[in-house]
N, C-alpha and C positions, 0 to 999 in steps of 0.2 A: 742759323740759330743752333746753338749747341744744346746738348741734352739737358743741362741744368736750367738754362733759360726756358726751354720748352716745358720742362716740368713745373717751373714756377708759373708760367703763363697758364698752363692747364689747371693748376691748383687755384689760381685766381678766378678763372672762368667757372670752375666747379663751385667756388664760394658764391659767385654771383647767382648761379642757378639755384643753389641751395637757399639763398636768402630770398630769391623771387618765389620759389616754391613755398617757403614758409609763409610769406605774405599772402599768396593766393589761397593756400590751404586755410589760413586763418579767416580770410574774408568769406570763404565759402561756408565755414562752420560757425562763425560768430553771428548770433541772432541780431544784435544791434547793427552790425555792418550790413547784413542782408536786408533787414527791414527798412533802414533809413537810407541806405545807399551812400552813407558817409562813413569814413573810417573812425573807429573807436581809438582810444589811446594806444592800445596794444598794436593795432594795425598801423597807426602812425609811426610807432617805433620800428615795426618790421619793415615798413616802406623805407624809412630812413636807413636802416641797416642794408637794405638792398641797394639804395643809392650810394652809400658809402663803399660797398663792395665794388660797384661799377666804377666809381672814381679811382679806387686802388688799381684796378685792372688797366684803366686808361692812362694812368700816370707812368 
């Protein structure tokens, strides 16, 4: 793997980790998410962003 490909892969993995962290942070701080155990609309969007980032890395 050359340097450019490695840098792109690392950037993709960093995006996945950032998206996951945003989702987890939200669910920890959001009262409706904590109290009901179900994702609110914002959490659903954050989860989808995480899934999209994972799909980009896998492609």
